[in-house]
C-alpha positions in Angstrom: -7.2 13.5 1.9 -7.3 10.3 0.0 -4.6 7.8 0.9 -3.4 4.7 -0.7 -1.3 2.4 1.6 1.6 0.3 0.6 1.1 -3.7 1.0 3.6 -3.5 3.9 1.8 -0.6 5.7 -1.5 -2.5 5.2 -0.1 -5.9 6.7 1.3 -4.0 9.7 -1.9 -2.1 10.3 -4.0 -5.4 10.2 -1.5 -7.2 12.5 -1.3 -4.3 14.6 2.6 -4.6 14.3 4.8 -2.3 16.3 6.7 -1.8 12.9 4.0 0.6 12.0 5.3 3.7 13.8 3.2 6.4 15.5 3.8 8.7 12.5 2.1 6.3 10.0 -0.7 5.6 12.2 -1.5 9.3 12.7 -1.5 9.8 8.9 -3.9 7.1 8.4 -6.2 8.2 11.2 -6.0 11.9 9.7 -6.8 10.8 6.3 -10.3 11.2 5.0 -10.3 7.8 3.1 -7.7 5.0 3.3 -7.6 2.7 0.3 -6.0 -0.8 0.0 -5.3 -1.8 -3.7 -6.5 -5.3 -5.2 -2.7 -5.4 -6.1 -1.9 -5.7 -2.4 -4.1 -8.7 -2.1 -2.8 -10.0 -5.1 0.7 -9.7 -3.6 -0.2 -11.3 -0.5 -1.7 -14.0 -2.2 1.4 -14.8 -4.2 3.7 -14.4 -1.2 1.4 -16.7 1.0 1.4 -19.4 -1.7 5.3 -19.5 -2.0 5.9 -19.4 1.8 7.1 -15.7 2.0 4.3 -14.6 4.2 2.0 -16.4 6.6 -1.6 -15.8 6.5 -4.8 -16.4 4.5 -5.4 -13.7 1.8 -9.2 -14.0 2.2 -8.7 -12.8 5.9 -6.9 -10.0 4.6 -9.7 -9.2 2.1 -12.1 -9.2 5.3 -9.6 -6.9 7.2 -9.9 -4.3 4.6 -13.5 -3.6 5.6 -12.9 -4.4 9.2 -10.4 -1.7 9.4 -12.4 1.0 7.9 -10.4 1.0 4.7 -11.7 1.1 1.3 -10.8 -1.2 -1.5 -9.2 0.2 -4.8 -9.7 -1.9 -7.8 -7.3 -2.1 -10.6 -8.3 -0.4 -13.7 -6.9 -0.6 -17.3 -5.7 3.1 -16.8 -3.8 2.1 -13.8 -2.2 -0.9 -15.7 -1.2 1.3 -18.7 0.3 4.1 -16.5 3.0 1.4 -15.2 4.6 1.8 -18.6 5.2 5.4 -18.2 7.0 5.1 -15.0 10.9 5.1 -14.9 12.6 1.9 -13.6 13.6 3.3 -10.0 12.0 0.1 -8.7 11.5 -3.1 -10.4 8.7 -4.7 -8.1 5.8 -5.1 -10.2 3.3 -4.7 -7.2 5.0 -1.4 -6.3 5.1 0.0 -9.4 1.3 -0.7 -9.9 0.5 1.0 -6.5 2.5 3.9 -7.7 0.8 4.1 -11.0 -2.6 3.9 -9.1 -1.8 6.7 -6.8 -0.7 8.9 -9.7 -3.8 8.1 -11.7 -6.2 8.6 -9.1 -4.5 10.9 -7.8 -4.1 10.2 -4.1 -1.4 10.2 -1.6 0.7 7.0 -1.2 2.0 5.9 2.2 5.0 3.6 2.2 8.3 2.7 4.2 10.2 1.9 0.9 12.3 5.0 0.3 12.9 3.9 -3.3 9.4 4.8 -4.1 10.1 8.4 -3.2 11.7 9.1 -6.6 8.2 8.7 -8.4 6.1 11.4 -7.2 5.6 14.2 -4.6 2.4 12.1 -3.8 4.6 9.6 -2.0 4.8 10.0 1.6 7.6 8.2 3.2 7.3 6.9 6.8 10.0 5.2 8.7 9.4 1.7 10.2 9.5 1.7 13.9 8.2 1.0 17.2 5.5 2.9 18.6 6.6 5.2 21.2 
């Protein structure tokens, strides 16, 4: 299975946060390939700059390879697909990630229940402590 992970899931995985539950960890370990979108690094860079997130975006870039994840670049096809999506969710980063998952296609792992409305490719995992 090819799996694209949401920005929040990526951050939790890199920081080894206990917000990333056992179920999400098992899905990621069981996936053949786990991808992190360039859109996630863009989102991290913006949130770090405005003070909504601590951390150096360059360190998150390095963490992609260290974690065994693969980078997913943003294509013009991904960008155009955003236009076709209903406005269930207004966050531009989440909309681009969904567009990428649908276009590739690949499963999309998230803890944001609003994103489930977009596609059967969305895999919802609750955030929670590891048991």
